[in-house]
C-alpha positions, -999 to 999 in steps of 0.1 A, spaced: 275 285 -146 289 318 -125 274 315 -88 262 353 -95 237 344 -124 203 352 -113 178 321 -114 152 341 -133 178 340 -163 188 303 -159 154 291 -174 160 314 -206 196 303 -211 187 266 -206 159 270 -234 186 286 -256 209 252 -252 183 232 -259 175 250 -292 210 241 -302 207 206 -292 228 212 -260 207 192 -235 235 181 -214 248 215 -209 213 229 -200 209 200 -173 244 209 -161 231 247 -158 200 238 -141 218 215 -116 245 239 -107 217 269 -99 194 243 -81 223 231 -58 240 264 -54 237 279 -18 227 313 -30 195 295 -44 182 287 -7 170 323 -6 152 325 -39 111 325 -36 100 292 -45 77 308 -70 110 315 -92 125 281 -83 95 257 -90 96 263 -131 135 257 -130 129 223 -112 100 213 -134 122 219 -164 152 202 -144 130 171 -140 120 170 -174 157 170 -187 165 144 -162 140 120 -175 149 129 -208 185 120 -205 181 93 -178 200 110 -152 187 97 -121 216 106 -99 214 143 -110 177 140 -102 180 126 -68 205 152 -58 185 182 -72 151 169 -55 167 164 -22 182 200 -24 148 214 -35 130 194 -5 154 210 20 147 245 5 110 242 1 97 219 29 92 245 54 73 271 34 56 250 2 51 214 6 27 217 -24 55 227 -46 73 196 -36 44 171 -44 40 190 -79 73 185 -89 77 149 -81 43 142 -94 56 156 -126 88 135 -124 69 102 -118 45 110 -148 71 119 -174 89 86 -161 56 66 -168 51 83 -202 87 75 -212 80 36 -204 47 38 -224 67 54 -251 94 27 -250 67 -2 -251 48 14 -281 80 17 -296 93 -17 -290 57 -30 -304 62 -10 -337 98 -25 -341 85 -60 -335 58 -56 -363 85 -37 -386 107 -67 -386 81 -90 -401 81 -88 -436 57 -119 -445 27 -122 -424 24 -159 -436 56 -171 -430 59 -185 -396 97 -188 -394 123 -169 -414 160 -182 -421 174 -154 -395 151 -167 -367 157 -204 -374 195 -197 -372 190 -175 -340 169 -199 -324 197 -226 -325 218 -204 -302 192 -183 -281 162 -193 -265 150 -157 -265 121 -145 -289 128 -115 -311 103 -95 -291 121 -103 -261 152 -92 -271 135 -59 -283 121 -53 -251 153 -59 -232 172 -34 -255 144 -6 -258 119 -11 -226 140 -25 -200 164 5 -197 133 28 -191 119 2 -166 150 4 -146 147 43 -146 111 44 -135 119 21 -105 148 43 -97 124 71 -98 98 55 -75 130 46 -48 141 82 -51 106 98 -46 101 75 -17 134 84 1 126 121 -2 94 119 11 98 93 40 94 104 78 77 135 70 43 142 81 34 169 56 43 148 29 27 114 41 -1 114 16 22 114 -15 44 91 3 16 66 5 4 73 -27 37 68 -44 41 37 -25 8 24 -41 21 32 -78 51 16 -71 32 -17 -60 11 -14 -93 44 -9 -112 56 -42 -99 21 -60 -106 19 -45 -144 54 -58 -152 58 -90 -128 89 -75 -110 91 -99 -80 125 -90 -71 119 -52 -72 87 -60 -50 107 -76 -23 132 -47 -23 103 -24 -21 85 -41 8 123 -42 27 126 -3 19 88 6 33 99 -17 62 129 4 69 111 35 64 87 26 95 114 16 117 131 48 110 100 68 116 95 50 149 129 58 160 131 95 149 96 103 163 111 133 180 123 152 151 103 181 135 75 172 111 83 135 119 56 107 114 34 103 146 23 65 144 1 76 176 -22 98 151 -51 75 141 -54 89 105 -14 84 102 -18 50 113 -47 42 89 -31 54 60 0 32 68 -27 2 73 -39 10 39 -7 8 21 3 -23 39 -30 -40 29 -20 -26 -9 13 -45 -2 -6 -76 10 -28 -79 -19 0 -74 -44 25 -101 -27 -6 -125 -29 -14 -117 -68 25 -120 -74 24 -153 -53 52 -142 -31 40 -161 0 69 -152 22 63 -115 14 27 -117 20 32 -136 53 59 -108 64 32 -79 55 7 -98 75 32 -94 104 33 -57 96 -4 -54 96 -9 -71 129 17 -48 146 1 -19 131 -32 -32 143 -20 -36 176 -5 1 178 -38 12 167 -65 30 190 -91 28 164 -108 -4 158 -102 -20 122 -130 -17 96 -147 -52 91 -140 -51 54 -104 -44 60 -103 -73 87 -122 -95 63 -94 -87 38 -68 -95 63 -83 -130 72 -89 -138 37 -53 -131 27 -41 -151 57 -63 -184 43 -46 -183 13 -12 -180 26 -15 -208 53 -33 -230 23 -1 -225 3 20 -237 31 -3 -266 39 -10 -257 73 -46 -268 74 -50 -262 111 -44 -223 108 -59 -223 74 -92 -232 89 -88 -211 118 -83 -181 94 -112 -191 76 -134 -190 107 -123 -157 116 -131 -145 80 -166 -162 82 -171 -142 117 -161 -111 104 -182 -115 71 -213 -122 90 -209 -88 109 -212 -73 74 -249 -67 65 -268 -75 36 -249 -104 23 -262 -124 -3 -274 -161 5 -251 -180 -21 -222 -161 -5 -228 -171 29 -235 -205 20 -202 -206 1 -182 -193 29 -197 -215 57 -192 -245 32 -156 -234 32 -152 -231 70 -167 -265 76 -147 -281 51 -115 -265 59 -118 -279 96 -129 -314 85 -97 -313 65 -76 -308 91 -53 -341 97 -64 -358 130 -29 -371 133 -6 -342 147 23 -343 123 43 -318 146 40 -340 175 66 -365 187 69 -389 216 98 -385 239 94 -417 262 58 -411 275 56 -373 270 42 -359 240 61 -325 227 48 -304 201 79 -290 183 57 -262 167 46 -249 198 63 -215 198 55 -211 161 19 -218 165 16 -192 196 30 -167 171 5 -177 144 -24 -177 169 -14 -139 177 -18 -129 142 -53 -144 140 -59 -127 175 -66 -158 193 -57 -162 230 -45 -198 226 -36 -223 197 -64 -238 178 -73 -274 175 -93 -293 153 -119 -303 179 -121 -265 190 -125 -254 154 -154 -279 150 -172 -270 182 -167 -231 174 -183 -238 139 -213 -255 155 -217 -230 181 -218 -202 151 -246 -223 134 -223 -229 103 -237 -265 100 -271 -248 92 -259 -226 64 -237 -252 46 -242 -269 15 -261 -303 21 -230 -323 6 -207 -306 30 -232 -315 60 -235 -348 50 -196 -351 50 -194 -339 87 -223 -364 98 -202 -393 79 -167 -381 96 -178 -369 131 -211 -380 139 -219 -417 123 -200 -451 132 -196 -472 98 -162 -484 92 -173 -508 65 -191 -481 43 -174 -447 53 -157 -446 20 -183 -458 -2 -207 -431 13 -179 -403 10 -170 -410 -27 -200 -389 -43 -193 -362 -22 -156 -362 -29 -168 -361 -67 -188 -330 -58 -161 -314 -41 -136 -321 -69 -161 -304 -91 -156 -269 -75 -121 -255 -80 -120 -236 -49 -130 -268 -27 -110 -293 -49 -78 -283 -27 -92 -300 0 -92 -334 -15 -57 -344 -5 -61 -338 33 -95 -352 31 -80 -387 24 -59 -385 54 -87 -380 77 -109 -405 61 -80 -432 64 -77 -420 103 -113 -423 111 -114 -458 91 -86 -472 113 -100 -456 144 -133 -474 138 -121 -503 127 -98 -507 159 -130 -505 177 -146 -536 160 -117 -558 150 -84 -572 165 -68 -581 130 -80 -577 92 -65 -586 59 -46 -560 40 -69 -567 11 -102 -563 30 -88 -526 39 -80 -519 3 -114 -530 -6 -129 -506 18 -107 -475 6 -115 -484 -31 -121 -449 -44 -127 -444 -80 -104 -424 -103 -88 -398 -96 -90 -403 -59 -76 -440 -57 -57 -448 -26 -27 -474 -35 -14 -498 -9 19 -478 -4 2 -450 8 -17 -469 31 13 -486 47 29 -451 47 0 -438 66 2 -464 93 38 -461 99 33 -423 104 6 -427 127 22 -452 146 54 -430 149 33 -401 161 17 -424 187 -18 -418 172 -22 -454 158 -12 -487 175 -10 -511 144 12 -540 135 17 -548 97 22 -583 92 37 -588 55 39 -626 56 1 -631 66 -9 -600 45 -28 -586 75 -27 -557 102 -31 -560 138 -47 -535 163 -26 -536 194 -40 -520 226 -18 -511 254 -40 -513 285 -20 -486 305 -18 -458 275 -34 -427 276 -63 -424 253 -60 -401 221 -95 -402 211 -109 -368 201 -141 -353 213 -160 -358 179 -150 -396 175 -178 -421 179 -171 -453 199 -190 -485 197 -177 -501 229 -154 -494 259 -117 -494 249 -91 -518 267 -76 -487 286 -111 -474 296 -121 -510 312 -87 -511 330 -89 -477 345 -127 -483 356 -119 -516 373 -86 -504 392 -109 -474 405 -134 -501 415 -110 -522 433 -95 -492 451 -130 -481 466 -141 -516 477 -105 -526 494 -109 -490 513 -144 -500 524 -135 -535 536 -104 -521 555 -126 -498 575 -151 -526 583 -128 -557 590 -101 -539 609 -113 -517 639 -79 -507 648 -72 -491 614 -92 -459 624 -80 -455 659 -44 -459 642 -51 -432 616 -66 -408 644 -36 -414 664 -11 -406 638 -31 -376 630 -31 -363 665 6 -368 668 15 -348 634 -6 -319 648 13 -320 682 47 -322 664 36 -295 642 29 -269 670 57 -278 690 82 -273 660 64 -242 645 76 -217 672 110 -229 670 107 -226 632 92 -193 634 122 -179 656 149 -196 631 132 -179 603 132 -145 622 169 -149 629 177 -157 595 158 -129 581 174 -104 605 208 -118 594 199 -116 557 186 -82 562 220 -70 579 241 -87 554 221 -71 525 223 -37 539 260 -43 545 265 -53 508 244 -24 498 266 1 517 296 -14 502 283 -13 467 270 21 470 305 33 483 322 15 454 298 30 429 304 65 445 342 62 442 337 48 406 313 75 397 339 104 410 367 89 390 344 86 359 332 122 363 368 134 370 381 112 340 353 128 318 360 162 328 398 160 321 388 143 288 364 171 280 387 198 290 415 181 268 390 177 239 379 213 244 415 224 242 421 205 211 391 216 193 400 253 201 434 246 186 420 229 155 395 255 152 421 283 153 443 266 130 413 257 104 403 297 105 438 307 99 440 282 70 406 296 58 416 331 58 451 320 40 429 302 15 404 331 10 435 357 4 450 332 -19 420 328 -37 411 365 -39 445 369 -51 445 341 -76 410 355 -88 425 388 -94 454 374 -110 434 353 -133 412 381 -140 440 401 -152 455 375 -172 422 370 -190 420 406 -196 456 405 -212 449 374 -232 418 391 -244 436 419 -256 458 395 -278 490 393 -258 503 358 -256 513 347 -220 532 315 -213 514 294 -190 547 285 -168 557 321 -167 522 331 -156 524 310 -127 553 329 -112 539 362 -120 522 382 -93 495 409 -98 519 438 -101 538 422 -127 508 414 -146 496 450 -140 528 464 -157 523 440 -186 489 455 -190 498 488 -189 526 482 -214 501 465 -237 477 495 -236 506 520 -242 516 501 -270 481 495 -283 474 533 -279 506 540 -300 498 516 -326 461 529 -332 473 565 -333 498 556 -361 473 535 -381 445 565 -377 471 590 -394 480 566 -423 445 559 -428 431 596 -428 462 604 -456 452 575 -475 415 582 -474 422 619 -486 442 610 -515 419 584 -526 388 606 -523 402 633 -547 412 607 -574 378 593 -571 363 629 -579 388 634 -606 376 602 -623 339 608 -618 334 641 -636 335 627 -673 313 598 -662 286 623 -649 283 642 -683 278 608 -700 252 597 -674 234 631 -677 231 627 -717 220 591 -713 194 600 -686 179 627 -709 173 602 -738 158 577 -714 134 603 -699 124 614 -736 114 580 -744 96 572 -714 75 607 -716 66 595 -751 51 562 -740 33 576 -710 17 604 -733 6 577 -759 -9 554 -730 -25 584 -715 -43 595 -750 -53 557 -756 -68 555 -720 -88 587 -724 -103 574 -760 -114 544 -742 -131 564 -715 -146 586 -740 -159 558 -760 -173 539 -729 -193 572 -718 -208 577 -754 -222 540 -750 -235 550 -717 -253 582 -728 -270 562 -754 -283 539 -731 -296 566 -706 -312 590 -736 -340 563 -736 -349 569 -701 -353 606 -706 -389 608 -715 -397 584 -684 -378 606 -661 -395 637 -673 -428 622 -669 -423 610 -633 -406 642 -622 -440 662 -637 -461 638 -614 -440 644 -585 -440 681 -588 -477 685 -594 
């Protein structure tokens, strides 16, 4: 399209091209006018219909790259004057793409149905042969051929729109709406890869908005409304990630939400925080992190209790989940290893990070979570089975019947799909409590006796191998002190009297352990010996007083000398610091002067170079413009000469200038004028002679035509006269009949007339 074409006429020209099935040319025409520099001054009211038609053609032809270029240009033109127009065009772009996907799905379904000739035949020879070389079904192949291209295009549309709308506060609402639609797209079509890319794209946009906050119309994250919209989008992202079971993306979304909540000056809504903690419970449960799963469940319960008018059934279910998740936390810390006599927690940095996500001041523990549950009255709201489980595991002491009492409760828990996931960790807790309580009663027991105690029914059975692995893991972590004797088929509970006790707060003890006995005896022995020395040795107190007095005198004597030495050392250090500071300052000043001088020299050289380059570019530009003007004139003259019917050699055309072309044009005009005059003279002479011959030949033919016309007129007159007579006769007969009918009414008429007159 020529650059001078008015935008008002472009739409009409595009419709004409579409009428003759030239959609590609129409799209190029619209793209050229949209990206033209002259269009920047065009009113938005004139440009918006062109943009709407442009995006329709881009969707129809699946030209995503052209659409992206045109939309970027339109955004730059309209963002300062008409933001609503940008939203209208982009919404139209998205809606058309979604309609195309729906049409493609309907077409694929029709194709799949049309390929079925016999509804009663389950397999066809073609499908059997195809299944031997491919595992794909017919519908899968049809979807890939028909639907997949439009799905790719729709995904490209979402990316393009998000890129166009990013980091612009005036387009922020549509940006968030488009992101939500993209999440729904990923959910509807199970696009996990695209969802990961979408999350990363939104994360990059947020980082870019934070960096470019000083730009015009930039996103201001300090605005509460803006931050709330970003939070809503991240919560939608979190819900989609959980629904797609992309747990890593879900965790990263949680981190994004926590960062935004930290920035936010407005407290989050309880419903929003409840959703936040509920998603965290699911993420931690999938990762088998039962400690933080229970902590997240506790936080979720606290937030839910702040919300009014909750059904009693929901409160009981939530409280049961909180207490059961806390009871399911393994008593043996799997992340703790023993380095000599020191316990080292490998996951301490990770736990601190997770605690921050839960807004906890310190990392939670099993005992603290159980204590918090009791403080908040969870035990009174849970179901009776969970309350009984807590009593068995944390209150009562019954090593010989603990498993038997818990078996019915495990069956009840397994019947609930949401609680059955706690069965496996509960087994670890039950075994830990069993061995802890057995160690307080027995020194050694048979392994078969232990197997009888943990004789759970199906499907909760615990094998001998599982018990031995559990014992080895507990001993490795330093939580258990058990030796397995395979020869005697027994286990021995060993006790180090000097070991630090690891008993939890909730563990019930029947008697004092050997370490507690040793610590108590040593403390009592020390107190007794100190009292005996004070009574038996009378000089002991005098020696202690003398030693104390001598130490005080030495301190008084040495304190003054030490004070003087400290002052001298302080003075010397200050002097050296001042000297070093002055040397450093002088060195920095010298370096600063050298750096400034060097920068000035470089700036002057750069300025000179830029000026020279600018002068050269300006001269080159002027030369190119002159050559372009000359070439345009030359091309225009050549087009006129070629249009006049003169054949020009392309090779000779390059060597000809405008003057030579003008001479050729003048010669051609003179020659054409002369030829035209000669043709006119010959034509006039030929027409004169031809007209005279026509008239001579026409005279006899006119006489014959006159005679024939008279005969035809006479016949026609007779026919018309005859028809007229017949018509008059028919009319007369009709009127005679009418008269006979009306004569019978004359008497009545006269009588009625007389009555009226008299």
